[in-house]
C-alpha positions as CSV (number, residue, x, y, z in Angstrom):
1,X,129.7,86.2,121.0
2,X,126.2,86.5,122.4
3,X,123.2,84.2,121.4
4,X,119.7,85.1,121.8
5,X,117.2,82.5,122.2
6,X,113.9,81.7,124.2
7,X,112.5,78.9,126.0
8,X,109.1,78.2,125.2
9,X,106.8,76.1,127.8
10,X,103.6,74.7,126.4
11,X,101.3,73.8,129.2
12,X,98.3,71.8,127.9
13,X,95.1,71.5,129.9
14,X,96.0,67.9,130.8
15,X,99.0,69.3,132.9
16,X,101.6,68.2,130.5
17,X,104.4,70.6,129.6
18,X,106.3,70.5,126.5
19,X,109.5,72.6,126.4
20,X,111.2,73.8,123.2
21,X,113.8,76.4,122.3
22,X,113.4,79.1,119.7
23,X,116.1,81.2,118.1
24,X,115.8,84.8,119.0
25,X,113.1,86.6,121.0
26,X,109.6,86.1,119.6
27,X,107.0,88.3,120.7
28,X,103.4,87.1,121.2
29,X,102.2,87.8,117.6
30,X,105.4,85.7,116.4
31,X,104.4,83.0,118.8
32,X,101.0,82.6,117.6
33,X,102.2,82.4,114.1
34,X,104.7,79.8,115.0
35,X,101.8,77.7,116.9
36,X,99.7,78.0,113.6
37,X,102.1,77.4,111.0
38,X,105.7,76.0,112.2
39,X,106.2,72.3,111.5
40,X,107.9,71.8,114.9
41,X,104.4,72.6,116.6
42,X,102.4,70.4,114.1
43,X,101.8,67.6,116.6
44,X,100.3,70.2,119.1
45,X,98.0,71.4,116.4
46,X,96.4,67.8,115.9
47,X,95.7,67.7,119.8
48,X,94.3,71.1,119.6
49,X,95.9,74.4,120.9
50,X,92.6,75.9,122.6
51,X,93.2,76.5,126.3
52,X,96.9,76.0,125.7
53,X,99.2,78.2,128.2
54,X,102.2,79.5,126.4
55,X,105.1,80.7,128.5
56,X,108.1,82.4,126.8
57,X,111.2,83.3,128.4
58,X,114.0,85.1,126.7
59,X,117.7,84.7,127.2
60,X,121.1,85.6,126.2
61,X,123.9,83.2,126.1
62,X,127.1,85.1,127.0
63,X,129.7,82.8,125.3
64,X,132.9,84.5,124.4
65,X,135.5,82.4,122.9
66,X,136.2,81.4,119.3
67,X,135.6,77.8,120.3
68,X,131.9,78.5,120.5
69,X,131.5,78.9,116.6
70,X,129.7,75.6,116.7
71,X,127.2,76.9,119.3
72,X,126.4,79.9,117.1
73,X,125.8,77.5,114.0
74,X,123.5,74.9,115.8
75,X,122.8,76.4,119.1
76,X,119.2,74.9,119.8
77,X,120.4,71.3,119.0
78,X,123.4,71.8,121.4
79,X,121.0,73.2,124.1
80,X,118.7,70.3,123.7
81,X,121.6,67.8,123.9
82,X,122.8,69.7,126.9
83,X,119.7,69.5,128.9
84,X,119.4,65.6,128.0
85,X,122.8,65.1,129.4
86,X,122.4,67.4,132.6
87,X,118.8,66.9,133.5
88,X,119.3,68.4,136.9
89,X,120.9,71.6,135.6
90,X,119.2,72.7,132.5
91,X,121.1,75.0,130.0
92,X,119.1,78.0,131.0
93,X,120.5,78.0,134.7
94,X,124.2,78.3,133.5
95,X,126.2,81.2,134.8
96,X,126.9,82.4,131.3
97,X,123.1,82.6,130.5
98,X,121.1,85.8,131.2
99,X,117.4,85.8,131.8
100,X,116.0,88.8,130.0
101,X,112.3,88.7,129.7
102,X,109.1,86.5,130.5
103,X,105.7,86.5,129.1
104,X,102.6,84.4,129.0
105,X,99.5,84.1,127.2
106,X,96.5,81.8,126.9
107,X,95.8,80.6,123.4
108,X,92.3,80.5,122.0
109,X,91.5,78.8,118.7
């Protein structure tokens, strides 16, 4: 099994970072649409998206056993739980996670 996901770092002008995971590999157009319309980003819209730096890193989780069926069904929730439990070793630093691509853009309202 191979799961594609992205780590989204939203860097506000006040220096605070918000890190979220997205399923798949959204391109810049997709990310701009998610920022405008997706409910998970609604709290950011109230603060304002102008000047927000968006960093997107694409990954592939290289799990291979049948016991990973739950990870396929709820992989983002599991990654977030993993990060909370192991704060010094985030999910994306595991040996079975492959970093694929990175891009960044400045959002302008």
